[in-house]
ZAFI-921102 format. One record per residue (C-alpha): x, y, z; residue in three letters. Coordinates in steps of 0.5 Angstrom, whole numbers. Layout:
R  X  Y  Z  ALA .
...
end
This chain:
R  -84  -179  -64  MET .
R  -88  -181  -58  LEU .
R  -94  -184  -62  ASN .
R  -99  -182  -56  VAL .
R  -104  -183  -62  LEU .
R  -102  -189  -65  GLN .
R  -108  -194  -66  ASN .
R  -113  -187  -66  LYS .
R  -117  -186  -72  VAL .
R  -118  -178  -73  ILE .
R  -123  -175  -77  LEU .
R  -121  -167  -78  LEU .
R  -125  -162  -81  THR .
R  -122  -155  -84  GLY .
R  -116  -159  -85  ALA .
R  -113  -156  -91  GLY .
R  -110  -149  -88  THR .
R  -108  -146  -81  GLY .
R  -110  -149  -75  ILE .
R  -113  -156  -78  GLY .
R  -106  -157  -82  ARG .
R  -102  -156  -76  ALA .
R  -106  -161  -72  CYS .
R  -106  -166  -78  ALA .
R  -98  -165  -78  LEU .
R  -98  -166  -70  ALA .
R  -103  -172  -70  PHE .
R  -99  -175  -76  ALA .
R  -93  -174  -72  ARG .
R  -96  -178  -66  GLU .
R  -98  -184  -70  GLY .
R  -105  -183  -72  ALA .
R  -109  -185  -78  SER .
R  -113  -179  -81  LEU .
R  -119  -177  -85  ALA .
R  -118  -170  -87  LEU .
R  -124  -166  -89  ILE .
R  -125  -160  -93  GLY .
R  -128  -156  -99  ARG .
R  -121  -155  -103  ARG .
R  -118  -162  -105  ARG .
R  -112  -159  -107  GLU .
R  -110  -156  -100  LYS .
R  -112  -163  -97  LEU .
R  -107  -167  -102  GLU .
R  -102  -162  -100  ALA .
R  -103  -163  -93  VAL .
R  -103  -170  -94  ALA .
R  -97  -170  -97  LYS .
R  -94  -167  -91  GLU .
R  -96  -172  -86  CYS .
R  -93  -177  -90  GLY .
R  -98  -182  -87  THR .
R  -103  -183  -93  ALA .
R  -109  -180  -90  PRO .
R  -115  -181  -93  LEU .
R  -117  -174  -97  VAL .
R  -125  -172  -97  ILE .
R  -127  -166  -101  SER .
R  -134  -164  -98  ALA .
R  -138  -159  -96  ASP .
R  -140  -160  -89  LEU .
R  -146  -155  -90  ALA .
R  -150  -160  -93  ARG .
R  -152  -167  -89  LYS .
R  -151  -172  -94  ALA .
R  -144  -170  -95  GLU .
R  -143  -171  -88  ILE .
R  -146  -178  -88  ILE .
R  -141  -179  -94  ARG .
R  -135  -177  -90  ALA .
R  -137  -181  -84  VAL .
R  -138  -187  -88  ALA .
R  -132  -186  -93  GLU .
R  -128  -186  -86  THR .
R  -131  -192  -83  ILE .
R  -130  -196  -90  ALA .
R  -122  -194  -90  ARG .
R  -121  -195  -83  PHE .
R  -126  -199  -80  GLY .
R  -127  -194  -74  ARG .
R  -127  -187  -71  ILE .
R  -124  -185  -65  ASP .
R  -123  -178  -65  VAL .
R  -127  -172  -68  LEU .
R  -124  -165  -69  VAL .
R  -129  -160  -71  ASN .
R  -125  -155  -74  ASN .
R  -128  -152  -80  ALA .
R  -131  -145  -79  GLY .
R  -132  -138  -82  ILE .
R  -133  -131  -79  MET .
R  -136  -125  -83  ILE .
R  -135  -119  -79  PRO .
R  -141  -114  -77  GLY .
R  -145  -111  -72  THR .
R  -152  -114  -71  ALA .
R  -155  -109  -76  GLU .
R  -149  -110  -81  GLN .
R  -150  -117  -81  VAL .
R  -155  -120  -87  THR .
R  -160  -125  -85  GLU .
R  -156  -129  -90  GLU .
R  -150  -128  -87  GLN .
R  -153  -130  -80  TRP .
R  -155  -136  -83  ASP .
R  -149  -138  -86  GLN .
R  -145  -137  -80  THR .
R  -149  -141  -76  PHE .
R  -150  -147  -81  GLN .
R  -143  -148  -82  VAL .
R  -140  -146  -74  ASN .
R  -146  -149  -71  VAL .
R  -151  -154  -75  LYS .
R  -145  -157  -79  SER .
R  -141  -159  -72  LEU .
R  -147  -161  -69  TRP .
R  -149  -166  -74  GLN .
R  -143  -168  -75  LEU .
R  -142  -170  -68  SER .
R  -149  -174  -68  CYS .
R  -146  -178  -74  ALA .
R  -140  -180  -71  VAL .
R  -143  -182  -64  LEU .
R  -146  -189  -66  PRO .
R  -139  -191  -68  HIS .
R  -136  -188  -62  PHE .
R  -141  -193  -58  ARG .
R  -138  -199  -62  LYS .
R  -131  -198  -60  VAL .
R  -133  -197  -53  GLY .
R  -132  -189  -53  GLY .
R  -129  -183  -56  GLY .
R  -127  -176  -56  ALA .
R  -130  -170  -60  ILE .
R  -125  -163  -60  ILE .
R  -129  -157  -62  ASN .
R  -125  -151  -64  VAL .
R  -129  -145  -62  ALA .
R  -126  -138  -60  SER .
R  -125  -134  -54  VAL .
R  -130  -130  -57  LEU .
R  -135  -135  -55  GLY .
R  -133  -133  -48  ILE .
R  -132  -126  -49  ASN .
R  -136  -121  -54  GLY .
R  -132  -116  -59  ALA .
R  -133  -111  -64  ARG .
R  -136  -113  -70  ASN .
R  -137  -120  -69  ARG .
R  -145  -120  -68  ALA .
R  -146  -127  -71  SER .
R  -139  -130  -70  TYR .
R  -138  -129  -63  ALA .
R  -146  -132  -61  PRO .
R  -144  -138  -66  SER .
R  -138  -140  -62  LYS .
R  -142  -139  -56  GLY .
R  -146  -144  -58  ALA .
R  -141  -149  -59  VAL .
R  -138  -147  -52  VAL .
R  -145  -149  -49  LEU .
R  -146  -155  -54  LEU .
R  -139  -158  -52  THR .
R  -141  -157  -44  LYS .
R  -148  -161  -46  CYS .
R  -145  -167  -50  MET .
R  -140  -168  -45  ALA .
R  -146  -168  -40  ILE .
R  -150  -173  -44  ASP .
R  -145  -178  -46  HIS .
R  -140  -178  -41  GLY .
R  -143  -185  -39  HIS .
R  -141  -188  -45  GLU .
R  -134  -186  -45  ASN .
R  -135  -180  -50  ILE .
R  -131  -174  -48  ARG .
R  -133  -167  -51  VAL .
R  -128  -161  -50  ASN .
R  -127  -155  -53  ALA .
R  -121  -151  -55  ILE .
R  -122  -143  -55  CYS .
R  -116  -140  -59  PRO .
R  -115  -132  -60  SER .
R  -112  -129  -66  PHE .
R  -108  -134  -69  ILE .
R  -104  -132  -76  GLU .
R  -108  -136  -81  THR .
R  -111  -135  -88  ASP .
R  -117  -132  -85  LEU .
R  -114  -127  -80  THR .
R  -109  -125  -85  ALA .
R  -116  -123  -89  ALA .
R  -118  -119  -84  ILE .
R  -112  -115  -83  LEU .
R  -111  -114  -91  ARG .
R  -118  -111  -91  ASN .
R  -117  -107  -86  ALA .
R  -116  -99  -87  PRO .
R  -109  -99  -84  ASP .
R  -107  -106  -83  PRO .
R  -100  -105  -79  ASP .
R  -104  -101  -74  ALA .
R  -109  -106  -73  VAL .
R  -104  -111  -72  ARG .
R  -100  -107  -67  ARG .
R  -107  -107  -64  GLU .
R  -108  -114  -63  ARG .
R  -101  -116  -61  ILE .
R  -102  -111  -55  ALA .
R  -108  -114  -52  VAL .
R  -104  -121  -52  HIS .
R  -100  -120  -45  PRO .
R  -95  -126  -48  ILE .
R  -93  -120  -54  GLY .
R  -95  -124  -60  ARG .
R  -101  -127  -64  LEU .
R  -102  -134  -64  GLY .
R  -99  -139  -69  ARG .
R  -103  -146  -71  PRO .
R  -98  -150  -68  GLU .
R  -100  -146  -61  ASP .
R  -106  -150  -62  ILE .
R  -104  -157  -64  ALA .
R  -101  -159  -58  GLY .
R  -107  -158  -54  LEU .
R  -111  -162  -59  ALA .
R  -106  -168  -59  VAL .
R  -107  -168  -51  TYR .
R  -115  -168  -52  LEU .
R  -114  -173  -57  ALA .
R  -110  -178  -53  SER .
R  -111  -183  -47  ASP .
R  -107  -178  -43  GLU .
R  -114  -174  -42  SER .
R  -118  -179  -41  ASN .
R  -121  -176  -35  TRP .
R  -122  -169  -38  VAL .
R  -129  -167  -41  THR .
R  -133  -161  -41  GLY .
R  -127  -157  -41  ALA .
R  -127  -150  -45  ILE .
R  -119  -149  -46  TYR .
R  -117  -141  -48  PRO .
R  -111  -142  -52  VAL .
R  -110  -134  -52  ASP .
R  -103  -131  -50  GLY .
R  -107  -128  -44  GLY .
R  -112  -125  -48  TYR .
R  -118  -126  -43  LEU .
R  -113  -124  -37  ALA .
R  -113  -117  -39  VAL .
end
């Protein structure tokens, strides 16, 4: 253990499964103090046990601003500061522009964009108190390129990409860094459901693997390493960066 995150307090959303779980374990190995946020408390508690560092567990619905304010307040009450925010929570509802309902569109942008923006704004004053901080937004390669049946998801992640750049410009002078990670198809509960609901799951899986030159789908751990770097002081001069972690998907 290098402890590159020792003395860092990290608030991590969507921490109960997939990329969030992998990031939590990686952050814990590097010595960070963690506030794990998600909707399902039992999942968060299981991850906290795996971390072995007594993280703070906060069950919250980030679609509600009051819940965001509460989560930040509980983190400050426990640790006295916040150094890093990882905006990992998100949803994906498939469909074309005609198929996606207004309710689904609003829900996608509420969770993927508005809640992320509100949580980012909520931590900014606490970053200023400690002389800076870092925000890591988990976007998607579909925030850079479009795809079939992603007419609400891709635009929401595109908004995250541009919000990342705008906040990096606006807050760089305050030593507040804002970067985004853009995964491709990562094997998580979310993507497992996509495959499971396909007419021919094996065929879809083969098709997805084929568009990744590295020859496999991503794993949550593939994202966690970059998250550790962006949370650490080793990335002190990195801001406004949009990092595809995609097995070569965007190179095709």
